[in-house]
SEMI-77072 format. One record per residue (C-alpha): residue in one letter; x, y, z. Coordinates in steps of 0.2 Angstrom, whole numbers, padded with zeros to 4 digits, always signed. Layout:
<atoms>
AXYZ ...
</atoms>
This chain:
<atoms>
M+0006+0017+0118 A+0009+0034+0113 K+0023+0040+0106 G+0029+0055+0107 V+0037+0069+0095 T+0054+0068+0102 Q+0054+0049+0100 L+0047+0049+0083 E+0058+0063+0076 K+0072+0053+0084 R+0067+0038+0073 L+0065+0049+0058 D+0083+0055+0058 A+0090+0037+0062 L+0083+0032+0047 L+0087+0047+0036 L+0104+0044+0040 Y+0103+0025+0034 L+0094+0029+0017 Q+0106+0044+0014 P+0119+0036+0005 N+0108+0026-0004 W+0095+0037-0012 D+0104+0033-0030 F+0101+0016-0028 L+0083+0017-0021 N+0078+0029-0036 C+0086+0019-0050 H+0076+0009-0063 M+0077-0009-0068 V+0076-0006-0085 N+0091+0000-0083 Y+0100-0009-0076 L+0111-0017-0088 T+0112+0002-0098 D+0119+0008-0082 Q+0128-0005-0076 H+0119-0005-0060 W+0129-0021-0052 T+0144-0012-0051 R+0139+0006-0049 F+0127+0002-0033 L+0134-0011-0024 P+0151-0011-0015 E+0163-0022-0022 A+0165-0029-0005 M+0148-0041-0011 R+0152-0042-0029 N+0169-0051-0024 E+0159-0063-0013 I+0147-0067-0030 N+0159-0076-0045 S+0146-0088-0053 K+0129-0092-0054 K+0133-0106-0041 D+0136-0091-0029 L+0123-0083-0035 D+0109-0098-0031 L+0118-0102-0014 A+0117-0085-0009 I+0099-0082-0014 E+0095-0097-0005 N+0104-0096+0012 L+0102-0076+0014 F+0083-0074+0007 W+0072-0089+0007 E+0081-0099+0021 K+0087-0086+0029 K+0103-0092+0036 R+0114-0079+0044 S+0131-0080+0053 T+0139-0089+0038 T+0156-0084+0031 E+0154-0084+0013 F+0141-0070+0010 S+0145-0060+0027 E+0146-0044+0017 W+0130-0046+0009 E+0123-0053+0028 N+0128-0037+0033 F+0118-0026+0020 L+0104-0036+0023 T+0105-0035+0043 N+0108-0015+0045 A+0093-0015+0033 E+0084-0026+0042 H+0086-0016+0058 E+0076-0002+0052 H+0060-0011+0048 L+0047-0005+0060 S+0046-0023+0065 E+0062-0020+0075 H+0054-0006+0083 P+0040-0010+0092 E+0040+0005+0104 L+0034+0016+0091 L+0020+0004+0088 T+0002+0002+0098 T-0007-0016+0097 V-0023-0017+0097 D-0024-0022+0117 Q-0014-0008+0122 L-0025+0004+0112 I-0042-0001+0121 A-0033+0000+0137 E-0027+0017+0134 Q-0044+0023+0133 D-0053+0031+0143 K-0064+0020+0152 A-0077+0034+0154 S-0079+0037+0136 Q-0095+0034+0125 L-0084+0025+0111 N-0084+0006+0111 I-0066+0004+0104 R-0064-0016+0110 E-0081-0018+0096 F-0076-0008+0084 M-0059-0015+0083 S-0064-0033+0080 A-0073-0026+0064 K-0061-0030+0050 K-0050-0021+0059 C-0058-0003+0059 H-0064+0007+0074 E-0082+0005+0079 S-0092+0018+0091 T-0107+0013+0100 G-0106+0032+0107 H-0116+0046+0099 Q-0127+0031+0091 H-0141+0044+0085 D-0126+0054+0078 F-0112+0042+0072 F-0108+0038+0053 I-0094+0031+0045 V-0088+0038+0030 D-0076+0027+0020 A-0065+0034+0007 G-0058+0027-0007 D-0072+0016-0007 G-0072+0004-0021 K-0082-0010-0023 G-0090-0007-0003 Y-0080-0022+0004 L-0076-0014+0020 S-0092-0002+0019 S-0105-0014+0017 R-0101-0026+0033 M-0100-0011+0042 A-0117-0007+0036 L-0126-0024+0036 Q-0118-0033+0050 Y-0116-0017+0062 G-0130-0008+0057 H-0121+0007+0057 R-0122+0022+0042 V-0112+0023+0031 L-0107+0034+0018 G-0094+0025+0004 I-0085+0039-0007 D-0075+0034-0021 A-0067+0047-0037 N-0072+0034-0050 A-0091+0035-0053 A-0092+0013-0061 N-0086+0007-0044 T-0099+0015-0031 E-0114+0009-0045 N-0104-0006-0043 A-0103-0007-0023 L-0122-0004-0023 N-0126-0018-0034 R-0112-0028-0024 N-0124-0024-0007 R-0138-0027-0014 K-0134-0046-0019 L-0125-0048-0001 Q-0140-0040+0006 R-0153-0054-0002 A-0140-0068+0003 W-0138-0061+0023 N-0147-0071+0031 G-0141-0087+0027 L-0124-0081+0028 T-0126-0078+0046 E-0136-0093+0049 R-0122-0104+0040 A-0108-0095+0051 E-0117-0097+0068 L-0118-0115+0062 Q-0099-0118+0058 S-0097-0108+0075 Q-0105-0121+0083 G-0096-0135+0075 I-0110-0141+0063 T-0105-0142+0044 P-0119-0134+0036 K-0130-0142+0021 R-0123-0137+0004 R-0130-0124-0004 G-0142-0124-0020 K-0156-0115-0031 K-0171-0125-0020 S-0165-0122-0002 P-0176-0126+0015 T-0186-0112+0019 R-0174-0100+0031 N-0180-0092+0048 T-0191-0077+0042 A-0190-0071+0060 K-0175-0063+0056 S-0177-0047+0049 I-0168-0043+0033 P-0155-0030+0033 V-0160-0015+0024 L-0151-0002+0012 E-0155+0015+0017 N-0139+0015+0030 Y-0127+0011+0014 K-0127+0025+0001 T-0114+0027-0011 T-0105+0044-0019 A-0094+0047-0033 R-0082+0063-0028 F-0062+0067-0029 I-0059+0070-0010 N-0048+0085-0006 T-0047+0096+0010 E-0062+0105+0006 T-0074+0093+0005 N-0087+0093+0018 F-0095+0075+0024 G-0105+0084+0034 N-0115+0091+0019 L-0111+0077+0008 L-0122+0067+0024 A-0134+0077+0023 E-0138+0073+0005 H-0139+0055+0008 F-0149+0052+0023 P-0163+0057+0027 K-0163+0062+0046 P-0147+0073+0046 S-0140+0076+0064 S-0142+0092+0071 A-0127+0105+0070 G-0113+0104+0080 N-0120+0085+0084 L-0112+0074+0071 S-0098+0062+0073 I-0090+0056+0060 C-0079+0040+0058 L-0066+0041+0043 T-0059+0027+0038 G-0051+0020+0022 L-0046+0001+0018 H-0030+0003+0006 T-0034+0021+0000 C-0022+0025-0014 G-0008+0036-0018 N-0012+0051-0008 L-0030+0050-0002 A-0023+0042+0013 A-0013+0059+0017 T-0028+0067+0012 C-0039+0059+0025 L-0027+0063+0039 Q-0029+0084+0034 V-0047+0081+0032 F-0048+0073+0049 H-0039+0089+0057 A-0047+0101+0045 Q-0065+0097+0052 P-0073+0094+0069 D-0086+0081+0066 C-0073+0069+0060 Q-0070+0062+0077 I-0062+0043+0072 L-0048+0041+0059 C-0040+0024+0052 N-0031+0022+0039 I-0022+0011+0029 G-0014+0017+0013 C-0006+0011-0001 C-0001+0016-0020 Y+0013+0025-0014 H+0020+0030-0030 L+0004+0039-0033 L+0009+0052-0019 K+0013+0069-0024 E+0028+0074-0015 R+0032+0093-0011 Y+0050+0090-0016 S+0054+0078-0029 Q+0054+0080-0047 Q+0055+0063-0052 E+0039+0060-0060 F+0039+0054-0079 F+0026+0045-0092 G+0007+0047-0086 N+0010+0048-0067 K+0017+0068-0072 A+0000+0071-0076 L-0009+0061-0063 M+0000+0069-0051 E-0004+0087-0058 M-0023+0083-0055 Q-0018+0082-0035 T-0023+0100-0027 D-0011+0094-0010 F+0001+0087-0006 G+0004+0070+0002 F+0022+0068+0007 P+0028+0076+0016 L+0015+0081+0031 S+0026+0082+0046 Q+0034+0099+0047 Y+0049+0091+0054 L+0052+0084+0037 H+0046+0097+0027 K+0057+0110+0035 R+0071+0096+0030 Q+0064+0097+0012 I+0065+0077+0013 R+0062+0071-0005 L+0058+0054-0009 G+0056+0050-0027 R+0047+0041-0038 N+0056+0024-0039 A+0058+0023-0021 R+0040+0027-0020 M+0037+0013-0031 L+0051+0000-0022 A+0041+0006-0006 A+0025-0003-0011 Q+0033-0017-0014 S+0031-0032-0003 I+0047-0041+0002 E+0035-0052+0015 R+0027-0058+0002 T+0043-0059-0011 L+0051-0071+0005 N+0036-0082+0007 G+0033-0087-0011 K+0052-0089-0013 E+0048-0076-0029 L+0060-0071-0042 P+0059-0057-0054 N+0047-0062-0068 I+0056-0064-0083 T+0048-0045-0093 L+0060-0036-0081 Y+0075-0045-0090 Y+0068-0043-0105 R+0062-0025-0103 A+0081-0020-0099 L+0090-0031-0115 L+0075-0020-0123 E+0083-0005-0118 V+0100-0012-0122 L+0093-0012-0141 V+0086+0003-0138 C+0104+0012-0134 R+0110+0004-0149 H+0097+0008-0164 A+0089+0022-0155 P+0099+0033-0145 H+0089+0048-0142 L+0073+0035-0135 K+0084+0030-0119 N+0070+0030-0104 E+0058+0037-0114 L+0048+0022-0121 Q+0034+0016-0110 V+0032-0003-0113 G+0020-0009-0100 K+0014-0024-0098 V+0018-0039-0112 R+0007-0056-0111 K+0009-0070-0118 F+0024-0072-0127 D+0035-0088-0131 N+0055-0081-0130 F+0065-0066-0131 Q+0063-0065-0149 D+0044-0063-0146 Y+0044-0052-0133 I+0052-0039-0145 Q+0043-0043-0159 K+0027-0038-0149 C+0034-0024-0141 A+0039-0017-0158 R+0020-0018-0164 K+0015-0010-0147 L+0025+0004-0148 D+0024+0003-0168 A+0042+0004-0167 P+0049-0002-0185 W+0065-0001-0183 L+0064-0012-0167 A+0056-0025-0177 A+0068-0026-0191 I+0081-0031-0179 D+0085-0050-0185 T+0085-0066-0174 T+0105-0065-0176 E+0108-0050-0166 L+0094-0053-0152 Q+0103-0073-0147 S+0118-0060-0149 V+0113-0051-0134 L+0105-0064-0126 Q+0122-0073-0124 E+0132-0057-0120 F+0121-0055-0103 A+0119-0072-0101 L+0125-0073-0081 D+0118-0054-0079 K+0099-0062-0080 H+0105-0072-0064 L+0114-0055-0056 L+0100-0046-0059 D+0088-0057-0048 M+0100-0055-0035 F+0099-0036-0036 Y+0082-0037-0037 L+0081-0045-0021 I+0094-0037-0012 R+0085-0017-0018 M+0068-0023-0012 S+0075-0027+0007 F+0075-0008+0007 A+0055-0007+0003 P+0050-0010+0023 V+0063+0006+0026 L+0054+0016+0014 E+0039+0015+0019 S+0041+0017+0039 L+0047+0034+0033 I+0032+0036+0024 L+0020+0030+0038 L+0030+0037+0053 D+0031+0055+0044 R+0010+0052+0044 L+0012+0049+0063 L+0023+0065+0067 Y+0012+0075+0058 L-0005+0071+0069 K+0005+0071+0085 E+0011+0091+0077 L-0005+0094+0076 G-0010+0087+0095 Y-0018+0072+0092 E-0009+0062+0107 R-0021+0048+0104 S-0014+0046+0088 Y-0005+0028+0084 L+0001+0016+0071 I-0005-0002+0072 D+0000-0017+0063 L-0015-0026+0059 F-0013-0037+0047 D-0003-0054+0041 P+0010-0044+0026 V+0011-0060+0018 I-0009-0058+0014 S-0011-0038+0013 P+0007-0030+0013 R-0002-0013+0018 H-0003-0019+0036 F+0000-0004+0046 A-0016+0007+0051 I-0014+0026+0056 V-0029+0027+0071 A-0032+0044+0078 L-0047+0051+0090 K-0051+0067+0096 T-0054+0072+0111 L-0074+0072+0118 P-0080+0087+0123 
</atoms>
């Protein structure tokens, strides 16, 4: 159901109160796990005292994370810590969420917007009202997975916009292939829905029913643009579609499936700025690429990318803006991680995380002026720690690193042998904050729309979080005249 401004502000207050003592913990870097002694610095002594051996670690991970066995006396401090974090997850506050059925029920029956049909189409809104003037703009179109389906299956006129020109060309190529195969795909789907197993497809397939019309490509266009609040969708639609709508009679659904970084926030701002945008359905991702108004914790190539952005992506709401709330880059990186997928797959961190922390130990001992300065990136296909270090040395062009002998590397491994397992536990407990941080970002966006007077704005849980970690959609509808 519709959520009010006061209700959202109270939940944000509670989130900030919970996060306040943990910001340093959330913004720590796993690279510095060993050098800055994260285990003792960030975890309370009472929690650390419950872990005294690798056997304790294995049992705690199995019970607390993989099996979610609670009410144990062995790890009560860890259990309390995890339980408190889980209480802040959006899933624990259904009063803030709207289901698809509730959204449908709330819409005015007299409205020309057919919400039910649209919500079944890849979790995005479709409108059957204003048929001759209705367009969908897919922000961050990528390879056109969402937009091509809306154009081919539902016949809507769709303009896909992506900042990468190569993506827009790939989207068109993919759509051409999909267009040629469309009738065959729909016939197979119809047979499967009737419980009939379709014949295996081959190069020499039987003649298909030619009575069915082949979808036309004219209702799907793409363009390479960097979207900001100055982007005029009306002008872009007029450029790409032969029969533009008459002035003042254009209706746009602005959608975006996993819009990266600032683009999600920009879509909300564009929805407000452009009267023709009547419907918004946005699912954001890549929170680490958000440009924050009050955070200075940007480094490496990320800082250069942030400087390309013209608008701030967090905070959006005046409520958090007035309080100058900031997250920090590492906290945003954490917000984008999936605790659900990790728990489902029982995934411990890759060994490279531990090796990178060991590398930082070597940096502090041999090249202390480079602490926190090396950007190693991904290192693939190494056999052991020694091999990893040699690959890093070549990648970084660091003769000092290549010169470290095997004896010292073996000594470092032995020195921090137990820490490898402690790092696994630290990684998991820190990841328990990911849904909390994402809640802060999403509720800020919803509150931004509410503050602007969009009463019909909602936060909807659409996807299975294990399959699609970014599973919450911001949906808003303007009141039709």
